[in-house]
C-alpha positions in Angstrom: 116.8 106.7 32.5 118.5 107.9 35.0 122.2 109.3 35.5 123.8 107.0 38.7 126.3 108.7 40.9 128.9 106.6 42.5 127.4 106.7 46.1 124.4 106.1 44.3 126.8 102.7 43.7 128.4 102.7 46.8 125.6 102.3 48.8 123.3 100.0 47.4 124.7 97.6 49.0 122.2 94.5 49.0 120.7 96.3 47.0 120.5 95.3 43.2 120.5 97.7 40.6 118.1 98.1 38.7 116.9 100.1 35.7 118.7 101.3 32.7 121.6 104.5 34.1 124.3 106.7 32.8 127.2 107.5 33.9 130.7 108.7 33.3 133.3 106.7 32.9 135.5 108.4 36.1 133.1 107.0 38.2 134.5 102.8 37.9 137.6 104.3 39.2 135.9 105.8 42.0 134.7 102.3 43.0 137.1 100.2 45.8 135.0 98.1 47.5 134.8 95.4 46.5 131.6 94.7 47.1 130.4 97.5 45.1 132.8 97.1 42.6 131.5 93.5 41.7 127.7 95.5 42.1 129.6 98.0 38.7 130.8 95.8 37.3 127.6 92.7 37.0 125.6 95.8 35.8 128.0 96.6 33.2 127.8 93.0 31.7 124.8 93.2 31.6 124.1 96.9 30.3 121.6 98.4 32.8 125.1 101.4 32.9 126.6 103.0 29.8 128.8 105.1 29.8 129.1 109.0 28.2 131.2 112.0 28.5 128.9 115.9 28.9 129.6 118.4 26.1 132.4 121.4 27.8 129.4 123.8 27.0 127.4 121.6 30.1 130.9 121.4 32.1 130.3 125.5 32.2 127.4 125.4 32.9 127.7 123.4 36.4 131.2 125.4 37.1 129.5 128.4 37.1 126.4 128.1 39.0 128.3 125.8 41.9 130.7 129.2 41.6 127.7 131.3 42.1 126.7 129.1 45.1 129.6 128.5 46.6 129.5 124.8 46.4 132.6 124.5 43.7 134.5 123.9 46.4 133.0 121.2 47.6 132.5 118.9 44.0 134.8 117.1 43.2 135.5 117.0 39.5 133.6 113.7 38.7 131.2 115.0 40.8 130.2 118.5 38.2 130.7 115.8 35.4 127.9 114.1 37.1 125.9 117.0 37.1 127.0 117.8 33.8 125.1 115.0 31.7 122.3 114.7 34.3 121.9 118.2 33.7 122.6 118.0 29.9 120.5 114.5 28.9 118.2 116.3 31.4 117.7 113.3 33.7 117.6 112.7 37.6 120.5 111.0 39.8 121.0 108.7 42.3 122.9 109.7 45.0 123.0 109.3 48.3 125.7 113.3 48.5 124.4 116.0 50.3 126.9 118.9 47.9 125.0 116.9 44.4 121.7 116.8 45.9 122.1 119.7 46.7 123.5 121.1 42.8 120.6 119.1 41.7 118.2 120.9 43.5 120.9 124.5 41.7 119.4 123.5 38.5 116.2 122.3 38.6 117.8 118.4 38.4 115.9 115.6 40.3 117.5 113.0 42.8 116.8 109.6 43.8 118.2 108.8 47.4 120.2 104.6 48.2 120.1 104.5 52.0 120.7 108.3 53.0 117.5 110.7 53.9 118.3 113.1 51.6 118.0 116.8 52.1 115.1 118.5 52.4 116.0 121.8 51.4 118.3 124.0 49.2 121.7 125.5 50.8 123.3 128.2 49.1 127.1 128.1 50.2 129.3 131.5 52.2 132.8 131.9 52.6 134.6 133.3 54.8 138.6 133.7 55.7 139.8 132.4 58.8 142.1 135.4 58.5 140.7 138.3 58.0 136.3 137.3 58.4 136.3 139.0 54.9 133.0 136.9 54.1 132.3 136.2 50.6 128.9 134.8 48.9 130.5 133.0 45.6 133.8 130.4 45.7 137.0 132.4 45.8 140.9 130.6 46.3 142.2 133.6 47.6 141.5 136.3 50.0 141.5 140.3 48.5 141.9 141.7 51.8 144.5 139.5 52.9 145.5 137.8 49.9 145.1 134.3 52.6 143.9 130.7 51.2 142.5 129.4 54.7 138.1 129.6 54.0 135.9 129.1 56.9 132.3 127.4 54.9 128.9 127.5 56.0 125.7 128.4 54.7 123.6 131.5 54.0 
């Protein structure tokens, strides 16, 4: 059993969804491409994909880890919930999303890629205020020094 991210379905292209997977209901709303949607619906009908919600604690754990890593602003709510489900179940994620792969490394989870190369090392992000240049190790919405809400994000 593995957890399936939206990109794992979207980037499958000519590949079949083979195996048994868990995912969250929000993944369905991210699938816009007709070919990927048909692939998803077929996998659901064949009971290859089941849906489950992660616990609030698992979501909180992932949120905190992403904030510490500086990656919180790079992840969608869906990404966080997919990561939380994998974290709670201790399962690998099938994804081509580099930010999700990075968080898998942060959380000690495995991941499998579909068509992209995948990341090779864990990345830690920092934010730098675009107005005054103050740097932050974690995620922050407003600069403590000048109040700006505009940041650049870079690897540290």
